[in-house]
N, C-alpha and C positions, 0 to 999 in steps of 0.2 A: 643254691649258696655259691656264691663266688669266690674265689682265692685273692681277689681285690681287697686289699685292706682299707677299713674306713675308720678306725683306731689304731694308731701305733704310740705305746709307751716306750720311750727309752730312757734307762737310767732314771725312772723315777723316784724320787724319795721326799718322803715329808715328815719332819722332825718337829715335836711339840716340846719345847725344853729340851731336857736331856732324853725323851723318848723318841724312838724311831719307830714310827707308824709303819712307814713303806721304805722297805731300804734297796733302794737301784733297781724297782722293777721293770722288765722288759716284757711287754705284752702286745699282743696284735690282734685284733677283733676284725674279722674278717666281714664284708658286706654281704647282708642276707642270712646270716646264721644267729642262731641261739647259743650264746656262751654262757656256762655256770661259772660263776666265781663263789668258790665253797672253802671252807675250813674251819676250825676252832673260832670260838668267840678271842675277839684280841688279836685276831691273825691280819688286820689291816683292811679287811675288803669294805668297809664302808668309807674309810679314807680314800682308797683309791677312787671309789664312787664319787665321793666328793670333789676329788682333783679332777676327775673327766668332766664333770657336770660344771664346775666352776665355782663350788662353795667357797674355796679359799685355792691359793695357787701352791705349786709344789716347792719345797726347798732348793730342788735341784732337779735336772733332767728334762725332758722335752716330751709333749702331747701334742700329736698330730690326729688331726679330725678331715676327711675328706679333703685330703691333700693341703691342709692349711694347717700351720703351727698355732694352736690356740693356748699355749703355755699360758697361764696366769691370767686369761682372760676372764670376766665376770660372767655370773650365770646368765643375767639376763641377754647378755650378746651371743652367750653358747645356744642357750635357746633359741634365739632368730636365726641361728646357723644350723640348728636342728637337733639338738640335743634337748631330750625331757626325760624325767626322771619321776618317782614315786618315793616315799619314805619309808622307812620301817614301819614307823609309827603315824598313820595318816593324818595329813595335814589339811582337813577340809574346813571350809567357813561355815562354822554349825549356824549362823544367823541367817545365813542367805540361803536361798533354794538350791536344790541339786543344779537346775539348769543354771542359773548364775555362777555358781562355783565351776561349770564347764564353761560358760561363756568368758569368764578370765581367763583361760587359755586360750580359745579361740580368738582373742583380741590380737595375739602375736601376730596372726595371718589375715585376720578379717577386723579391720577399725571401726567400721559401722556398727552398732548395736545389732540392727536386724539381720545382718549377713552373718555375725559372729553368735546370734542365738541360732538361727537356722542351722549353722555349722555344729554346734552345741546338742541340738535336739537330735543330728544324724547320730553324733557319736553317741548319745545316750541309747539309743535306738540299737546302734551297733554292739555296745557292751551289755545290752540287757536292762537298762534304768530306764527307761522312757516311761515307764508308769510312775516313776517317783520323780518326774522333771520338777512338779510343785510343790514336793515336800519340802521341809527344811533339812539342812544338812544334820542337824542335831537327831532327826527322827530316823537316819538308816541304821542299819545293824554295821557291826564291825567289818563283816564280809563285804557289805555293801559300801561301806566307805573306802576299801580299797579297791573296788571296783570303780567307784568315784574318782579316786587318785588317778587311775588308769585311763579314764574318760578324759581328764582335765588334760593330762600328759598327751594325750593321743589328738587333742585339739588344737594343739599346737602344730600339728602335722610335722611329726619328727621324721629323721633319717634314722637316729639311733634313740632307743627307749631304754633306759636303766631303771631296772624293776628291783626292789629293795624288799625282798621277803614277802611279797604277795600272796604267796600261797600257805604263809606260815598260821597256825592257828585255825584254820578251816577244816570243817568235816570232809569225808571223803568225799561225799557228791560234791560240796562246793570245789575241794581241790580239782576233782575231775572236769568241773565246768570252768575252772581256772585255767586250765592245761588247754582246753579247747579253744578259751579265747586268747592265750598267747599264741597257739600255733597260727589261728586265725590272721591275728596281726600280723606275723611273721610273712604270711602267703601274701601281705598288701606290699611286701618290698622293703619293711621296717626291719632293720638290724636291732637284736635285742640281748644286752648282758642282764644278767639276774643273779643274785645273791640270793640263794635258799639253803636252808637248814634241813627240808625235809628230801631226803636222799630218796626215798623209795618213789616221790613224785618228780623230782627234778631230773633224777640222772636219765631215764627214759624219754624225757624230754629235749635235753640238750644235744647240739651238736660236737661241741665239746667242751670240756672242763678246766678250768685253772684253779690251781689249789693253792692258796696260800697260808704260810704258817711262819710267825714271828717275823711278819712283814716282808717278807720274802717269797719267790715263787718255788713251791717245793715240787710241783710235780704239772704237766698238763698234757692233755691229749685227748683221744676217744674216752667217754665216759666209761665203758668197760675197761679199757686200760688202767686207767685211774684208780678205780676203785679194787683192784688186784695190785698196786703199787705198795709194796711192804712200807716205804716212807709213810706215805698217805694212811696206811692203815695205822701205822704206830702213832703218828701226830695227830691224827682225827678220828677215824672209825672206830678205832679199838679193837680188841681180841675176839668180842661178842662177832663183830663182822667176819672176821679173819675164819671164823669157827662155821658160820652160815655158808 
């Protein structure tokens, strides 16, 4: 992991009418790290994800990616620059085959069909879905659909991968396999930011954690330090965690 920043958020805010979802957030993501973005429901995690991914612009503040000001750029442009994401609720094209789903992502780097399909097949093999390549997206189980989303994102050859609750709802064995995949992706040089609620799984996985609460950064640092922070326990983890 490098100390060189790949993402810098400076005083980033997002308002929806009278609701302030993100309130003057300062956050740095270091190149090559796995950063965990955690906090209670309504803390502003998904909004910050959407701002970095270009789903909508910030109301104020600045976002830098890989040395470039990307504030307000649309998602398609950011994907071309090297930012890919998954969604909390998987968004597969159920009427298309699995390989066609991933080929859509590969078109970002490979405009010709043959090259794009070759890339898609290589990624499916990488994530463990090669045997499902010709199946319809609708035939996949929910855990497989999460892997499909990761595969489609990886097919764009990102520098930054935003993972939105990819381990939520999985069995322990599925979660362990998911953790192994995330570590394998990081080993290729991809920087990862992940939103997760499964604390037992995510805290041993991430290099650093940023805790959001009421749209603000409540705490950040090493996972072992963050989970012992009294402000984090009071706002998010609860007394049961303190007792444990």
